[in-house]
C-alpha atoms as one frame of an Amber mdcrd trajectory, in Angstrom:
protein
  91.684 124.173  88.161  91.943 125.609  91.661  89.281 123.248  92.972  91.378
 120.206  92.176  94.792 121.686  92.799  96.333 119.778  95.700  98.502 121.987
  97.965  99.534 119.447 100.613  98.772 115.990 102.019  99.356 115.020 105.675
  99.052 111.829 107.688  99.730 111.707 111.385  98.723 110.038 114.604  95.707
 111.565 116.337  96.652 113.247 119.633  96.110 111.175 122.756  96.999 107.686
 121.502  98.161 105.470 118.706  94.882 103.803 117.797  93.679 106.592 115.468
  95.137 108.500 112.550  94.391 111.770 110.795  94.475 112.327 107.010  94.469
 115.924 105.736  94.077 116.873 102.104  94.293 120.585 101.283  93.112 122.075
  98.041  93.451 125.459  96.270  96.744 127.320  96.715  95.177 130.753  97.188
  91.626 130.081  98.443  91.054 133.603  99.753  91.647 135.281  96.417  90.133
 132.628  94.135  87.024 132.200  96.284  86.212 128.726  95.009  85.333 125.604
  96.941  85.101 121.919  96.246  83.842 120.813  92.800  80.810 118.488  92.686
  82.113 117.133  89.394  85.459 116.249  90.955  86.607 113.359  93.169  88.945
 113.815  96.110  90.617 110.533  96.955  92.981 109.126  99.559  94.643 105.902
  98.419  96.399 103.333 100.688  98.763 100.524  99.598  99.143  97.855 102.292
 101.266  95.235 100.440 104.022  97.245  98.700 102.843  97.039  95.075 101.851
 100.708  94.870  98.235  99.751  94.010  95.478 100.930  96.338  94.172  98.226
  98.694  92.102 100.680 100.726  90.695 104.029  99.624  88.591 106.870 100.942
  86.739 108.935  98.319  85.067 112.243  99.066  82.284 113.382  96.764  80.524
 116.790  97.108  77.009 117.837  96.183  75.275 121.202  96.127  71.802 121.560
  97.720  68.963 123.802  96.740  70.020 126.402  99.356  73.540 126.575  97.908
  75.027 124.802 100.880  77.370 121.979  99.877  77.604 118.554 101.560  80.218
 115.791 101.396  79.889 112.048 101.420  82.851 109.858 102.274  83.173 106.310
 100.848  85.593 103.571 102.004  86.494 100.793  99.587  88.874  97.847  99.785
  90.556  95.371  97.470  90.408  95.854  93.741  87.466  98.189  94.192  89.782
 100.669  95.927  91.651 101.261  92.657  88.588 102.791  91.074  87.075 106.208
  91.404  83.820 107.903  92.381  81.033 106.667  94.602  82.342 103.200  95.349
  82.516 101.085  98.526  80.601 101.682 101.714  79.432 105.098 102.935  81.214
 106.015 106.189  80.153 109.697 106.353  76.925 110.812 104.673  75.863 114.416
 103.696  78.366 116.193 105.962  77.834 119.970 105.685  80.798 121.894 104.226
  81.774 124.571 106.762  81.487 128.127 105.578  83.674 131.029 106.701  85.163
 130.314 110.070  82.577 127.886 111.316  83.546 124.319 112.189  80.938 121.665
 111.523  82.202 118.195 112.428  80.461 114.975 111.642  81.318 111.935 113.799
  80.029 108.489 112.889  81.094 105.013 114.054  84.670 106.012 114.960  85.149
 108.402 111.999  85.357 112.200 112.211  85.139 114.455 109.127  85.489 118.141
 108.396  85.590 120.166 105.138  85.824 123.887 104.622  87.981 126.998 104.437
  90.961 126.960 106.805  94.323 128.594 107.371  97.065 127.052 105.223  99.462
 125.201 107.542 102.281 125.153 104.958 105.299 127.360 105.720 108.010 128.532
 103.287 109.990 131.596 102.314 108.728 131.425  98.705 110.315 134.694  97.644
 113.735 133.429  98.763 113.197 130.154  96.940 112.507 132.047  93.686 115.423
 134.475  94.336 118.202 131.985  94.027 117.773 130.576  97.580 118.395 133.973
  99.142 116.194 133.447 102.145 115.058 136.210 104.545 112.767 134.177 106.815
 109.542 135.761 105.408 106.731 133.242 105.404 104.893 133.535 102.098 102.036
 131.414 103.331 101.397 133.071 106.701  98.157 134.723 105.645  96.931 132.216
 103.055  93.964 129.877 103.222  93.133 126.538 101.736  90.041 124.342 101.443
  90.750 121.469 103.787  89.466 117.930 104.035  90.187 116.332 107.445  89.323
 112.710 108.107  90.148 110.997 111.399  89.875 107.175 111.323  90.577 104.138
 113.468  93.895 102.648 112.434  92.132  99.444 111.579  90.350 101.337 108.788
  93.727 101.922 107.101  94.026  98.249 106.368  97.066  97.610 108.491  97.220
  96.794 112.228  99.522  98.751 114.439 102.815  96.968 114.839 102.793  95.363
 111.393 106.166  94.525 109.849 105.960  97.105 107.004 104.561 100.619 106.805
 101.582 101.395 104.617 101.945 103.827 101.715  99.506 106.637 101.109  98.843
 109.243  98.440  96.141 111.666  97.468  94.742 112.318  94.083  92.016 114.456
  92.504  89.899 113.282  89.568  87.894 115.506  87.236  86.247 115.447  83.796
  88.849 115.871  81.018  87.575 115.912  77.471  84.466 114.036  78.579  86.202
 111.396  80.672  87.044 111.385  84.382  90.847 111.454  84.712  93.498 112.029
  87.328  94.506 115.696  87.374  96.718 115.972  90.465  98.493 113.724  92.935
 100.529 114.121  96.076 102.502 111.863  98.344 105.854 112.974  99.722 106.099
 116.738 100.310 107.953 118.878  97.788 108.530 116.207  95.135 106.408 117.841
  92.429 107.901 121.304  93.094 111.546 120.214  93.146 111.602 117.904  90.129
 108.895 119.202  87.770 110.466 122.281  86.272 108.005 123.024  83.464 104.281
 123.070  83.105 104.451 120.092  80.745 106.508 118.116  83.377 103.972 118.996
  86.081 101.005 117.974  84.008 102.620 114.702  82.980 103.593 113.848  86.533
 100.198 114.766  87.958  98.432 112.372  85.669 100.732 109.403  86.416  99.722
 106.782  88.994 102.483 105.550  91.399 102.859 102.281  89.539 104.084 104.129
  86.424 106.087 106.966  87.967 109.528 105.315  87.922 109.259 104.246  84.287
 107.831 107.561  83.022 109.753 110.056  85.170 112.715 108.306  86.808 115.212
 109.445  84.158 114.084 113.070  84.541 114.485 112.846  88.307 118.013 111.459
  87.927 118.873 114.310  85.518 117.569 116.888  88.016 119.667 115.366  90.809
 122.696 115.279  88.562 122.171 119.034  87.890 122.201 119.566  91.640 125.691
 118.009  91.808 124.945 114.381  92.696 127.197 111.723  91.129 125.346 109.425
  88.721 125.143 106.405  91.038 124.071 108.422  93.995 121.485 110.345  91.854
 120.015 107.055  90.617 119.753 105.655  94.118 118.164 108.797  95.511 115.685
 109.040  92.629 114.527 105.507  93.371 114.060 106.458  97.055 111.807 109.368
  96.047 109.721 107.508  93.500 106.980 106.398  93.482 105.680 109.555  95.178
 103.921 108.021  98.156 104.045 108.793 101.850 105.112 105.968 104.103 103.403
 105.624 107.500 103.548 103.253 110.426 100.831 104.221 112.879 102.698 102.467
 115.719 106.017 104.201 115.077 107.344 107.633 116.184 105.378 110.405 114.499
 106.813 112.884 112.021 108.169 112.884 108.535 109.297 110.565 106.948 106.869
 108.465 109.047 103.775 110.217 107.714 103.738 114.023 107.904 102.571 116.307
 110.686 101.313 119.833 110.179 104.399 121.146 111.973 107.052 119.081 110.175
 109.645 121.374 108.503 109.804 119.426 105.242 111.065 122.502 103.395 114.312
 122.524 105.301 114.842 118.855 104.453 114.214 119.606 100.768 116.544 122.565
 100.748 119.266 120.426 102.357 118.781 117.829  99.648 118.775 120.157  96.609
 121.835 121.989  97.855 123.659 118.873  99.076 123.921 120.403 102.534 125.204
 123.806 101.441 121.971 125.296 102.860 119.909 123.679 105.599 116.823 125.843
 105.853 114.795 128.923 104.968 114.436 130.408 108.455 110.650 129.836 108.587
 108.901 127.778 111.191 105.490 126.247 111.704 102.375 128.294 112.189 101.029
 129.209 115.658  97.340 129.047 114.699  97.105 125.310 114.505  94.493 123.677
 116.787  95.236 121.005 119.385  92.007 119.226 118.543  90.040 118.225 115.448
  90.110 119.559 112.692  93.634 120.725 113.667  93.855 123.320 110.865  93.657
 126.962 112.070  90.763 129.303 111.509  90.802 130.998 108.060  92.371 134.430
 107.589  90.243 137.341 106.473  89.453 137.111 102.756  91.531 139.465 100.697
  89.887 141.601  98.070
């Protein structure tokens, strides 16, 4: 479903200092055309592992509700410990009944050091998608230049991430969406490192299987397939095995005190596509000729204003 389809996940230092971080989860790959928003029956979750076992130690869960006047609101929960591994309305409420922004409006809720926004925004992702599908014959045309997404933007004190700045190891983050499947709430999509799902899940069955797998099980369930994909790209067996283990589990490492930019988190302007192209071609190609978007904001919620809705 479009309302639970994760397009991208970003984590970066808030401008102006290193004591705050921004988490961005974008949903719906063609929001203008599909004209759907967040699903009250779904759960939008940001998971954080602080001790390296790929189990959540801290989590933020966003739950939406529709009001009688058809305006939606969002409530954000923060949980810790074993509770963070669950789903739904668990933990303490850090943002309550935040209005979902409609059209180009920007309604921001700020409470006790947290800031939150949700609504239709310009898609920050950039890629020559046509060139990718045409045998890597890139022309520099940005397929995503006029697309929109539904964005969730949460700015938090670094202390809320469960790891103090300057700690010995980075934290690991990933996003997931949960929705009813055959009467039970199940994981339907997940995202950590950029481009992993696209590069290594070649079929619908592969994508569905990967999206339902938590980080703790990804190496066992999908590691061999990742190695096979890397071998098909020309990597020797040993190198392919080592690289697959560096890509799985699919989580985003982040040290709030370190230099910003992928692979330390991911900024809205990081050209992760060029890095992926370099990897899959083993350096034969190094980019698609497309750069970051110029409509990004310097201040919260950072995502640009939405483009005009296409018919």
